[in-house]
C-alpha positions in Angstrom: 11.9 16.0 -9.6 8.6 15.7 -11.4 6.1 17.9 -9.7 3.6 19.6 -12.3 3.1 18.3 -16.8 5.9 21.1 -17.3 8.3 18.6 -15.5 7.0 15.0 -17.1 6.8 17.0 -20.7 11.0 18.0 -20.6 11.4 14.6 -19.0 9.4 12.8 -21.7 8.9 15.7 -24.5 5.8 13.3 -26.7 4.2 12.6 -23.8 0.5 12.4 -24.8 -0.9 16.2 -24.3 -4.0 14.5 -22.6 -2.3 13.2 -19.6 -2.5 17.0 -18.7 -5.8 16.3 -17.6 -4.6 13.2 -15.4 -2.2 15.9 -13.6 -4.9 18.4 -13.0 -6.9 15.8 -11.2 -4.6 13.3 -9.5 -1.3 15.5 -9.4 2.3 13.8 -10.2 5.1 13.6 -7.9 8.2 11.4 -8.6 11.9 11.6 -7.2 14.8 12.3 -8.9 16.2 8.8 -7.0 13.1 6.6 -9.2 13.5 8.6 -12.0 17.0 7.3 -12.4 15.0 4.1 -12.8 12.8 4.5 -15.2 13.0 4.1 -19.2 11.4 7.3 -19.7 11.3 6.2 -23.8 9.3 3.2 -23.0 5.6 3.0 -21.9 5.5 -0.6 -20.8 8.1 -0.3 -18.8 7.0 -1.5 -15.4 8.0 1.9 -13.6 7.4 3.8 -16.0 3.6 2.4 -15.2 4.0 2.6 -11.9 4.6 6.7 -12.1 4.2 8.4 -14.9 0.3 9.1 -15.4 -1.2 7.5 -18.2 -4.7 9.0 -20.0 -6.4 5.7 -18.8 -6.8 6.8 -15.7 -9.5 9.4 -16.9 -11.6 6.2 -17.7 -13.4 5.4 -14.2 -15.8 2.5 -14.2 -19.4 2.7 -12.2 -17.4 -0.3 -10.0 -15.2 2.5 -8.7 -15.3 3.9 -5.2 -13.8 6.5 -3.6 -13.5 4.4 -0.4 -12.7 1.6 -1.9 -11.8 -0.8 1.5 -14.5 1.8 3.9 -12.1 3.1 5.8 -14.7 5.3 6.5 -17.7 2.7 6.5 -21.1 3.9 8.3 -21.7 0.1 8.9 -18.8 -0.9 10.9 -18.1 2.8 12.2 -14.2 2.4 11.7 -13.4 5.7 11.6 -12.7 7.0 15.2 -10.5 9.9 14.4 -9.6 12.0 11.4 -6.1 10.5 11.4 -7.1 7.0 13.5 -8.9 3.5 12.2 -10.0 1.2 14.2 -11.4 -1.7 12.1 -9.8 -4.8 13.4 -10.5 -5.7 17.2 -6.7 -5.9 18.2 -4.9 -3.7 16.3 -5.9 0.1 13.9 -4.5 1.9 12.0 -2.7 5.6 11.9 -3.1 7.9 9.2 0.2 9.7 9.9 -0.1 12.1 7.2 -1.3 12.9 4.0 1.8 13.5 2.1 3.6 11.0 0.4 7.2 10.4 -1.2 5.9 9.8 -4.9 1.9 9.1 -6.2 1.6 5.6 -7.3 -1.2 5.7 -10.1 -2.4 2.8 -8.9 -2.9 4.3 -5.1 -6.5 3.3 -3.2 -5.8 6.6 -1.3 -4.6 8.6 -4.9 -7.4 10.7 -4.5 -6.5 12.6 -0.7 -3.4 12.4 -0.6 -1.4 15.2 -1.1 -4.1 17.3 -0.3 -3.8 21.1 -0.7 -4.2 22.1 2.9 -1.8 19.2 4.4 -0.8 20.6 8.2 -0.6 18.6 10.2 -3.4 18.2 12.5 -1.9 18.2 16.4 -4.8 18.0 17.8 -5.9 15.7 16.1 -2.6 14.0 16.4 -3.1 14.1 20.7 -6.8 12.8 20.2 -5.2 9.5 17.6 -2.7 9.4 21.1 -5.8 9.0 23.9 -7.9 6.7 21.9 -4.5 4.0 21.6 -3.8 4.8 24.8 -7.5 4.3 26.8 -8.4 1.4 24.0 -7.4 -1.7 25.9 -8.3 -4.4 23.6 -5.7 -2.2 20.8 -2.3 -4.8 20.7 -1.1 -3.1 17.4 -0.6 -0.2 16.5 -0.1 0.0 12.3 0.8 3.1 10.8 -0.4 4.4 6.6 -0.8 7.5 5.4 0.0 8.9 2.7 3.3 7.4 4.0 4.3 7.1 8.0 8.0 8.2 6.9 7.0 11.1 5.4 4.9 12.8 8.5 7.1 15.6 10.4 9.5 13.2 12.2 9.4 15.3 15.4 5.4 14.0 15.9 7.0 10.4 14.0 9.0 10.3 17.2 6.0 11.3 19.9 3.6 9.1 18.1 6.6 5.9 19.4 7.5 7.3 22.8 4.2 8.0 23.5 3.3 4.1 23.3 6.4 2.6 25.4 5.3 4.9 27.9 1.8 5.0 28.1 0.3 1.2 26.5 1.4 -1.6 28.5 -0.8 -3.6 26.1 0.3 -2.4 23.4 2.7 -5.6 21.9 4.2 -4.0 18.4 3.3 -2.0 15.4 4.2 -1.9 12.3 5.6 0.4 9.8 3.7 1.1 5.8 5.6 2.4 3.9 6.9 3.4 0.1 8.6 6.6 0.2 11.7 3.8 0.9 11.2 2.5 -2.4 11.4 6.3 -4.0 13.7 7.5 -1.7 15.9 5.5 -0.1 17.3 8.2 1.4 14.5 9.0 4.4 16.5 5.9 6.0 19.2 8.0 8.1 21.2 6.9 10.6 19.6 9.4 13.3 15.9 7.0 11.9 17.2 3.7 12.0 19.2 4.0 15.5 15.5 5.3 16.8 14.1 2.2 15.2 15.8 0.1 16.7 15.5 1.9 20.2 11.8 1.3 19.6 12.2 -2.4 18.5 14.2 -3.3 21.8 11.3 -2.0 23.9 8.4 -3.0 21.1 8.6 -5.5 18.1 8.8 -4.1 15.6 7.3 -4.6 11.1 9.0 -2.7 9.1 6.1 -3.5 6.1 7.5 -2.2 2.7 5.3 -1.5 -0.5 8.1 -3.6 -3.3 5.7 -4.1 -6.6 8.9 -5.2 -9.1 12.0 -6.3 -8.6 13.8 -3.5 -10.4 13.1 -0.8 -7.3 15.3 -3.1 -4.9 18.4 -1.8 -5.9 22.1 -1.5 -3.6 21.7 1.7 -2.2 17.9 1.1 -0.8 19.4 -2.5 -0.1 21.5 -0.1 2.7 19.1 1.6 3.5 17.0 -1.8 5.4 20.2 -3.0 6.4 20.3 -0.3 9.3 17.5 -1.9 10.2 17.3 -4.9 12.9 13.5 -5.4 13.0 11.6 -7.9 10.9 10.8 -6.8 7.7 8.0 -7.7 5.8 6.6 -7.0 1.6 3.1 -6.5 0.2 2.5 -5.7 -2.9 -0.6 -4.8 -5.2 -1.2 -7.0 -8.5 -0.9 -4.7 -11.0 -1.1 -5.6 -14.9 1.9 -4.5 -17.0 4.5 -4.9 -13.5 4.5 -7.5 -12.1 1.5 -9.9 -13.1 3.4 -13.0 -14.5 5.2 -15.6 -12.8 8.5 -14.6 -14.2 7.8 -11.1 -13.0 6.5 -11.8 -9.2 9.4 -15.3 -8.5 12.1 -12.1 -9.5 10.7 -10.4 -7.5 9.6 -12.8 -3.8 14.1 -13.3 -4.3 15.0 -9.9 -4.9 13.1 -8.8 -1.2 14.6 -11.9 0.2 18.3 -10.9 -0.8 16.9 -7.5 0.7 16.4 -9.4 3.7 12.2 -8.3 3.5 9.7 -11.6 3.2 7.2 -11.5 0.5 3.9 -11.7 2.1 0.6 -10.5 1.0 -0.5 -9.8 -2.9 -3.1 -7.4 -2.8 -6.1 -8.4 -5.2 -5.9 -4.0 -6.4 -8.4 -2.9 -5.0 -11.0 -0.4 -6.4 -9.8 2.6 -6.8 -11.4 4.9 -9.3 -8.9 5.2 -13.1 -7.6 2.2 -11.6 -9.1 -0.5 -14.4 -6.0 -1.1 -16.7 -3.7 -2.4 -13.8 -6.7 -5.1 -13.0 -6.5 -8.7 -13.6 -9.4 -11.2 -13.1 -9.9 -13.4 -10.1 -9.7 -16.0 -11.9 -6.0 -14.9 -13.1 -4.0 -13.9 -9.7 -5.2 -17.7 -7.8 -3.2 -19.1 -11.5 -0.4 -16.3 -10.9 -0.1 -17.5 -7.1 -1.0 -21.2 -8.3 1.9 -20.9 -10.8 4.2 -20.2 -8.4 4.2 -23.5 -6.3 6.4 -25.7 -7.4 8.7 -22.6 -9.1 9.4 -21.3 -5.7 10.3 -22.3 -1.9 7.1 -21.7 -0.3 8.2 -18.8 2.3 8.4 -17.1 -0.7 4.7 -17.3 -2.1 2.9 -14.2 -0.9 -0.9 -14.5 0.9 -3.4 -13.8 -2.2 -5.5 -11.4 -0.2 -8.9 -8.8 -0.9 -9.4 -5.6 0.6 -13.9 -5.3 0.2 -14.9 -2.4 -0.5 -17.8 -2.9 2.6 -15.1 -2.2 5.6 -14.6 -6.1 6.3 -11.3 -5.5 5.7 -8.7 -8.4 4.7 -9.6 -11.2 3.2 -7.0 -14.6 2.7 -8.2 -15.5 -1.4 -8.8 -19.3 -0.3 -11.0 -21.7 -0.7 -11.3 -21.5 3.8 -12.7 -18.2 3.0 -15.1 -18.3 -0.2 -18.6 -19.6 0.2 -19.7 -19.8 -3.1 -18.4 -18.8 -7.0 -20.9 -17.8 -9.9 -20.1 -16.4 -12.9 -23.1 -14.0 -14.5 -22.0 -12.2 -18.0 -19.0 -9.8 -17.4 -19.4 -11.0 -13.8 -17.6 -13.1 -11.0 -20.1 -13.1 -7.5 -17.9 -14.1 -4.8 -19.8 -14.5 -2.0 -17.0 -14.4 0.8 -16.4 -15.6 5.0 -15.0 -12.2 6.7 -11.8 -12.8 8.7 -12.4 -11.5 11.5 -16.6 -11.7 12.0 -19.9 -13.5 11.0 -20.0 -10.7 8.0 -20.7 -12.5 4.6 -19.4 -10.2 2.0 -20.8 -10.4 -2.0 -17.7 -9.4 -3.8 -18.5 -8.7 -7.9 -15.6 -9.4 -10.0 -15.9 -7.2 -13.6 -14.3 -9.5 -16.3 -13.0 -6.7 -19.3 -14.2 -7.8 -22.4 
C-alpha cells in the first residue's frame, strides 16, 4: 500500500523529488493489488500514469476549474443536501462518501476526496434519504462519491433498503464505482448477495470506471461474475492511457469478456492539473470514428462531454452541436443541453 511520498520512494527509488509537492497538494493512495499490475520502471506505462503522481499536475491551466462539472452550480441550484446533487429532472446523484480506494490522477473531484475530516455525516445522509422519498419526480438514484463501495457498509445497505421500502417511485438504482478495479476483494460474497437481492426489487446498474484493458484481470472478472445485475462501463479519454484506436478496441473487447458493456467515453473534464491527459475534441471524435468498422457497434461507447456550467452530459454528435468555430488556440462549440432549452458555449483549448 502506498500512502505517502516516502512509500513512493521505496517503490520507485528514482522518482522525481518534486513529486513530493504533488503528494503534499493532492495526496497519493495505491492499493497493493493495483500496484502489482504496474510496470514501476516505466513512467509511460498506462497504469503508472493513472495512479502515480506526476509533476505535470502542478501545471494548472487558466481554463481548469475546481468544480469542472457544475456540482455546485448557482444557476441550476443542483445541490439539495451536502450529499445530494439533483441535476437531471428524473435522477439524483448521491455523493455517498469522500473516500476512494485510490487516487486517480485525472479525477475531477481530486481536490475534495480523501478530506482531512472524512467522517460520515449521518444527519446529511438521513436528510438526503428524505429528499429522495419526498421528491416523486425522481426515478433513479445514482451512487457516487468518492466511491460508493467505500462508504460505511451499514449505511450503504440502509440506503438501498430505505429506497426499496419507502420509495415506489424509484425505478432504478446505479452504482458508479472504480474501487472494484483497485481492490476486487471489495466485492465480497455478502455484498454480492445483497446487491443481487436489491436487483430483484429495483433494477440495478453496476457502472464501472475501467480505463485500460490490463485492469481487467482474472481476479477482477471473478468479482464481476458474482453480480447478476446489468454492468456498464464509462471511461475518461486519457492521453497516454487509452487515447488510441488500438487501446480503445482492446478495452471494449476486454470489457465484454468480463460481462460489461462499453457505455460512455468521457471527454476529460477541466479539472485542475490534468492538461497532460487531455486530447482535443477533434482528436477524440477521430478516435471514435476510427472504431467504426473495426469493432461491432455495441462495443463503441458514446463520446460525451460534461459541461462546466451544470447542464450535465452532452453527447458529442452533430445532433447536439449547433455551431463550431476556431479562434486561434480555441475550438468553440455551441451545444444544446440534452434535457433543457439551455445552449452552452464550450471552449476546447488546443494545446500547441
